[in-house]
Each structure stands twice: as C-alpha cells, then as structure tokens.
C-alpha positions in Angstrom: -178.6 -50.3 -55.6 -180.9 -47.7 -56.7 -180.6 -44.2 -57.2 -182.7 -41.3 -58.7 -182.6 -37.2 -58.2 -184.5 -35.0 -60.6 -183.2 -31.0 -60.0 -186.1 -28.6 -61.4 -185.1 -25.2 -60.5 -182.9 -23.4 -63.0 -180.4 -22.1 -60.4 -179.9 -25.2 -58.8 -178.8 -26.6 -62.0 -176.4 -24.0 -63.1 -174.8 -24.1 -59.2 -174.6 -28.2 -59.4 -173.0 -27.6 -62.9 -170.5 -25.0 -61.7 -169.8 -27.3 -58.6 -168.9 -30.5 -61.2 -167.0 -28.5 -63.4 -164.6 -27.0 -60.4 -164.0 -30.3 -59.7 -163.1 -31.6 -62.8 -160.6 -29.2 -63.4 -158.5 -30.7 -60.2 -158.9 -34.2 -61.2 -160.4 -36.7 -63.4 -161.8 -39.3 -61.7 -163.5 -39.1 -58.2 -165.5 -41.3 -56.0 -169.2 -40.5 -55.8 -170.7 -41.4 -52.3 -174.8 -41.3 -52.1 -176.9 -41.1 -49.1 -180.1 -40.7 -47.9 -179.1 -37.0 -47.5 -175.9 -35.9 -49.4 -173.8 -36.5 -52.3 -170.3 -36.8 -51.6 -167.6 -36.2 -54.3 -164.5 -37.6 -52.8 -161.2 -36.6 -54.7 -158.4 -39.0 -53.4 -154.8 -37.7 -52.8 -152.5 -39.0 -55.6 -149.2 -38.9 -54.0 -147.7 -41.5 -51.9 -148.9 -41.0 -48.9 -152.8 -41.3 -49.5 -155.4 -39.4 -47.7 -158.1 -37.1 -48.9 -157.5 -34.4 -51.3 -160.8 -32.8 -51.5 -164.4 -33.6 -49.9 -167.2 -32.0 -51.1 -170.5 -32.7 -49.7 -173.8 -31.4 -51.5 -176.9 -31.6 -49.3 -180.0 -33.5 -51.6 -182.6 -31.0 -50.1 -180.6 -28.0 -51.9 -180.2 -29.3 -55.2 -182.7 -31.9 -55.8 -186.7 -31.8 -55.8 -187.1 -35.7 -56.2 -184.3 -38.0 -54.7 -184.8 -41.5 -54.2 -182.2 -44.1 -53.3 -181.3 -47.4 -51.7 -178.4 -49.2 -50.8 -177.1 -52.7 -51.3 -179.1 -53.3 -47.6 -180.7 -51.5 -44.9 -177.0 -52.0 -42.7 -175.5 -50.6 -45.8 -177.8 -47.9 -47.0 -175.1 -45.9 -49.2 -173.6 -46.3 -52.7 -170.3 -45.6 -53.8 -169.3 -45.1 -57.5 -166.2 -44.5 -59.2 -166.6 -42.0 -61.9 -165.1 -39.7 -64.6 -165.8 -35.9 -63.9 -165.5 -35.5 -67.7 -168.1 -37.2 -68.8 -170.5 -35.9 -65.9 -169.2 -32.4 -67.3 -170.0 -33.3 -71.0 -173.4 -34.8 -69.9 -174.3 -31.4 -68.0 -173.3 -29.1 -71.2 -176.8 -29.7 -72.5 -178.3 -29.0 -69.0 -177.2 -25.4 -68.7 -180.5 -24.7 -70.9 -182.6 -27.3 -69.5 -185.7 -26.9 -67.1 -185.0 -30.0 -65.7 -182.1 -32.5 -65.1 -182.6 -36.1 -64.0 -179.9 -38.3 -62.7 -180.3 -42.0 -62.4 -178.3 -45.2 -61.7 -179.3 -47.9 -64.1 -178.1 -51.6 -64.1 -177.4 -52.8 -67.1 -174.4 -55.1 -67.8 -172.8 -52.7 -65.4 -174.0 -49.7 -63.2 -174.2 -46.9 -65.5 -174.9 -43.3 -64.1 -177.4 -41.6 -66.5 -177.9 -37.9 -66.9 
C-alpha cells in the first residue's frame, strides 16, 4: 500500500483543514478510504443498530496537485485506514500558514499517516 498527496494551493489547504476540523467536532475516530480519485471519511454510527452516520467524499482533483496511491493489489486498489481526527487536526494546525502540505502513508512497524 502506498499513498502520497500534495496540496499547494493555499485556498485548498484551508478548505481541507476546515473539512477535517468539522469532522473532528462530530467524532474522534473515522475510517479513511483512499481510492484513485477520491478520499472518503466514513464516520460510523455509534448506537446499537449500526450503519453510517457521516459519509464525506473529497475529490482528489479538487484538493491535490499531486496524488499517487496503490492498494494491496490491482483488484483491490483501495486503502482503508482507521484514524483519530484529533491527531490530523493537530498536524494541520501548522499548515494554516504553509505554502504546501504533503500527506503520505508510510510503513514502519505499522502504517503511519504523515502530514
């Protein structure tokens, strides 16, 4: 699994940060689904009957100037990551004055989402 995305437009950085901040106010953790052309933030229903509470789709062509991803295989060309939104929000706080933001998935002892 590989993922790397770079945002260089200041307006897109601010918009991306606002979306993440809004999602973080709703829940602490979510599932991030990365495909060839979109990022999905899926916030699960926490009550007993299951289902999806929030489904947020972000088109990679709207936010990212560079976008590379490779799933586990050609048939399963998607990446699923469970992440804590508070950690992403803290990382993006420094991005408010940045000229570019690079987000990547690295493989150390476990998969790590770097911003």
